[in-house]
C-alpha positions in Angstrom: 27.7 43.2 -28.2 30.7 41.4 -29.1 30.2 37.9 -30.5 31.2 34.6 -28.8 34.6 33.0 -29.7 34.1 29.2 -30.3 36.4 26.6 -30.9 35.3 26.8 -34.5 36.8 30.2 -34.7 39.9 29.5 -33.4 40.3 26.7 -35.6 39.6 28.3 -39.2 41.5 31.4 -37.9 44.6 29.0 -37.3 43.8 27.1 -40.1 43.7 23.4 -38.4 41.0 21.2 -37.2 38.5 21.9 -34.5 39.9 18.4 -32.6 43.0 19.8 -32.7 42.8 23.2 -31.7 40.1 21.2 -28.7 43.1 19.0 -27.8 45.8 21.4 -27.2 44.0 23.6 -24.8 43.7 20.6 -23.1 47.8 20.5 -23.1 47.2 17.0 -25.2 50.4 15.4 -25.3 49.7 14.6 -29.1 50.1 18.2 -30.3 53.5 20.2 -30.7 54.5 23.2 -28.4 54.6 25.4 -31.4 50.6 24.6 -32.2 49.7 24.8 -28.5 51.7 28.1 -27.6 49.6 29.2 -31.1 46.4 28.2 -29.8 47.2 29.7 -26.5 48.2 33.3 -27.9 44.9 33.1 -30.3 42.4 32.3 -27.3 43.7 34.7 -24.6 43.8 37.2 -27.6 39.9 36.8 -28.1 39.2 35.9 -24.7 38.0 32.4 -25.2 35.8 30.8 -23.2 34.5 26.9 -22.7 30.9 26.6 -23.3 30.3 24.7 -20.4 26.8 24.3 -21.3 27.3 22.4 -24.0 30.1 20.2 -22.1 27.7 18.9 -19.6 25.4 18.4 -22.3 28.2 16.3 -24.3 29.6 14.5 -21.0 26.4 13.8 -19.3 27.6 15.8 -16.1 29.8 18.7 -14.9 32.2 20.5 -12.6 29.4 21.9 -10.0 28.0 20.8 -7.2 24.4 21.1 -6.3 23.8 22.1 -2.4 20.7 22.2 -0.9 19.6 23.9 2.6 17.2 25.2 4.3 18.4 28.8 5.1 21.9 30.2 4.2 21.2 32.6 7.2 21.4 29.8 9.2 25.5 30.2 10.5 26.0 26.6 10.2 24.8 26.1 7.3 27.1 29.5 6.4 30.1 27.9 7.6 29.9 24.4 6.0 29.0 26.0 2.5 32.5 27.8 2.9 34.5 24.6 3.7 32.9 22.9 0.6 33.8 25.3 -1.3 37.4 25.2 -0.4 37.2 21.7 -1.0 35.2 21.8 -4.3 37.9 24.7 -5.7 40.7 22.3 -4.6 39.2 19.7 -7.0 38.1 22.4 -9.7 34.6 21.9 -9.3 32.3 25.3 -8.0 28.9 25.0 -6.3 25.3 25.6 -6.6 23.7 27.0 -3.7 20.1 26.7 -3.4 17.3 27.5 -0.8 14.5 25.2 -0.1 12.9 27.9 3.1 12.2 24.7 5.1 9.8 23.9 2.2 9.6 20.3 0.5 8.2 21.6 -2.4 10.8 23.8 -3.4 12.9 21.2 -2.0 11.9 18.8 -5.1 12.1 21.9 -7.5 15.8 22.5 -5.9 16.5 18.8 -6.9 15.1 18.9 -10.0 16.7 21.8 -11.0 20.7 20.3 -9.8 19.3 17.4 -11.9 18.7 19.4 -15.1 21.8 21.0 -14.6 23.8 17.6 -14.8 25.6 18.5 -11.5 28.3 16.2 -10.5 26.6 15.3 -7.0 24.2 16.6 -4.4 24.4 17.6 -1.3 21.3 18.3 0.6 19.9 19.1 4.6 16.2 18.1 4.6 13.3 20.1 5.6 11.6 19.1 8.7 8.5 18.5 6.4 10.3 16.2 4.2 9.0 12.6 4.7 10.1 10.8 1.4 12.9 10.6 0.0 12.1 8.6 -3.2 12.9 11.4 -5.4 16.4 11.7 -4.2 16.8 7.9 -4.5 15.5 8.5 -8.4 17.9 10.8 -8.6 20.8 8.7 -7.2 19.9 6.0 -9.3 20.7 8.3 -12.5 24.2 7.7 -11.2 23.8 11.4 -9.2 25.5 10.5 -5.7 23.8 12.4 -2.9 25.3 13.1 0.6 22.6 13.8 3.1 23.9 16.2 6.1 23.1 17.7 9.4 19.5 17.0 8.9 19.2 13.5 7.1 16.5 11.3 6.6 15.4 8.3 9.0 16.0 6.3 5.9 19.0 3.8 6.3 20.3 2.9 2.9 22.0 5.9 2.0 24.6 7.8 2.7 24.7 10.6 5.7 27.4 12.6 7.8 26.5 13.9 10.8 27.5 15.8 13.7 27.5 13.3 16.8 24.2 14.3 17.9 24.0 12.2 21.3 27.3 12.9 22.9 26.6 16.6 22.0 23.4 16.4 24.3 25.4 14.4 26.9 28.7 16.7 27.5 26.1 19.9 27.4 23.2 18.4 30.2 26.5 16.8 32.3 28.2 20.1 32.0 24.9 21.5 34.1 24.5 18.7 36.2 28.1 19.1 37.4 27.3 22.2 38.0 24.9 21.2 40.3 22.3 23.0 38.8 18.4 21.3 39.7 15.6 22.2 37.5 16.9 22.5 34.2 14.7 23.5 31.1 15.7 21.7 27.9 14.2 23.5 25.1 14.0 21.7 21.7 13.1 22.3 18.1 11.1 20.3 16.0 10.6 17.2 17.1 9.9 15.5 13.3 13.9 15.9 12.8 16.4 13.2 13.5 18.6 15.6 15.4 15.9 16.3 17.8 15.2 12.9 18.3 19.0 11.7 18.6 19.1 14.9 21.4 15.7 14.5 22.8 16.8 10.5 23.7 19.8 11.6 25.8 18.0 14.2 27.8 15.4 11.8 28.4 17.6 9.2 29.4 19.2 11.6 32.0 15.8 12.4 33.6 15.3 9.3 33.8 18.2 8.2 36.3 17.0 7.2 39.4 21.1 8.5 40.6 20.8 12.1 40.4 18.6 14.1 41.7 17.3 16.7 39.0 14.5 18.1 37.9 14.6 18.6 34.1 11.6 19.8 32.3 11.8 19.6 28.2 10.0 22.0 26.0 9.9 23.0 21.6 10.2 25.8 20.1 10.1 25.9 16.2 12.3 29.5 16.5 13.9 32.0 18.5 10.5 33.9 19.1 9.1 30.7 20.2 12.5 29.7 22.6 11.7 33.2 23.8 8.4 32.9 25.0 8.9 29.4 26.1 11.8 30.1 28.6 9.5 33.4 29.9 6.8 30.9 30.4 9.3 28.8 32.4 10.8 31.4 34.2 7.7 33.0 35.6 6.5 29.4 36.9 9.1 28.0 38.1 12.3 29.7 37.5 15.0 26.8 36.6 18.0 27.3 37.4 20.1 25.5 34.2 19.1 25.7 30.4 20.1 23.4 27.6 19.5 24.7 24.4 19.2 22.4 21.3 20.4 25.1 18.8 21.5 28.5 18.1 17.9 29.4 16.8 17.1 28.5 20.5 19.6 30.0 22.3 19.3 33.2 20.5 15.8 33.5 21.5 16.7 32.1 25.2 19.5 35.0 25.6 16.8 37.7 24.1 14.5 37.0 27.1 17.6 36.9 29.8 18.6 40.0 29.1 15.1 41.7 29.0 14.8 39.9 32.1 18.0 40.9 33.3 19.1 37.8 34.9 22.4 37.1 35.4 24.8 34.7 34.2 25.8 32.3 35.9 24.8 33.3 39.4 21.0 33.3 38.8 21.4 30.6 35.5 23.5 28.4 33.6 23.4 28.0 30.5 24.6 25.3 27.7 23.6 24.7 24.2 24.7 23.1 21.0 26.6 25.0 18.3 28.6 25.5 15.5 30.5 28.3 18.0 29.9 31.4 16.6 26.4 32.8 18.1 27.7 31.7 21.8 30.9 34.1 21.3 28.6 37.3 20.9 27.8 37.1 24.7 29.3 38.3 27.8 29.7 35.5 29.4 30.3 33.7 26.5 28.1 30.9 26.2 28.9 27.4 26.8 28.0 24.8 23.9 29.1 21.3 22.6 31.0 22.2 19.5 28.8 21.0 16.4 30.9 22.2 13.5 29.7 23.3 10.1 33.2 23.8 8.9 34.3 20.0 9.9 30.9 18.7 8.2 31.9 20.3 5.2 35.4 18.4 4.9 33.8 15.3 5.8 30.6 15.6 3.5 32.9 16.3 0.3 35.6 13.5 1.0 32.3 10.7 1.1 31.2 12.7 -1.9 34.7 12.2 -3.5 34.6 8.4 -2.6 31.3 7.7 -4.0 32.1 9.2 -7.3 35.1 6.7 -7.5 32.6 4.2 -7.0 32.6 3.8 -3.3 28.9 4.4 -3.0 27.5 2.1 -0.4 25.6 3.4 2.0 27.2 5.1 5.4 26.3 7.2 8.3 29.5 9.0 9.2 30.2 11.5 12.1 32.2 14.3 12.9 33.2 14.3 17.1 31.7 16.7 19.5 33.6 18.5 21.9 32.3 20.7 25.1 33.6 24.4 25.0 33.5 25.9 28.0 32.4 29.6 28.3 31.2 32.0 31.3 27.8 31.2 31.4 28.4 27.6 33.6 
């Protein structure tokens, strides 16, 4: 096994001090060009790599961000992480990506791991079961900024970046109403999540309007299978002519049953979802959706993180705009 090449070994071989070698590798102006070239040439030949762990211990920081999400398989988070990584690379940072699998205990373990790794900052989408964010606040008190995104706590005094949940819900339900749909099934996810509460509030407000004559039935499903079952039950009892799907997970469950029952879209049923945009394009006709872009959210989250690291860490809640993308399902 080839031994690790250290700064001391480079210094001994070049008959220089360790500090001189270190500064030469960092292109310090006090070091001559001739010395820099000698150090770089030898370090390249011996394939010298800095000990990032030792650097982290010395500086109490790293060039790495922690990212905690419920599941990477979710396309929204995949898109968010892709955007985040693109921005981080531009600034010389990397990402440590951790999954909580929607378990608060695993989420806390991941938070502890980020702290132990001395990450520069943490991006986190909390689980639907997370009710206590004090552990996150304690980490922030140790000067590790935290940006909550997408699934964020109700607690106000923290940095949050979200999609425009209420706007997205309003665009989606208006699209169905404008198509003269009278019996609308609105399927939501976990009622404990802030995004569910915000979107549900808008739909309920529409249902209570006296100026429009529509029947909006509200139900909840925690996964695609439940969504499929809930839709089948509703269709058997009193077929809706419009369906609002709160998320991609809900949409995939609904579409599975739509295809199984050979329901014609949009003649029999109009469908609109809130989505990042990838899943709706997999169907024919393509599903109309109110866009909630994970990619755009990643850009916004990284921008907020850099401002926090620069000292502007006061609590803010930021949103990205939502637009209606018309498909053939209306």
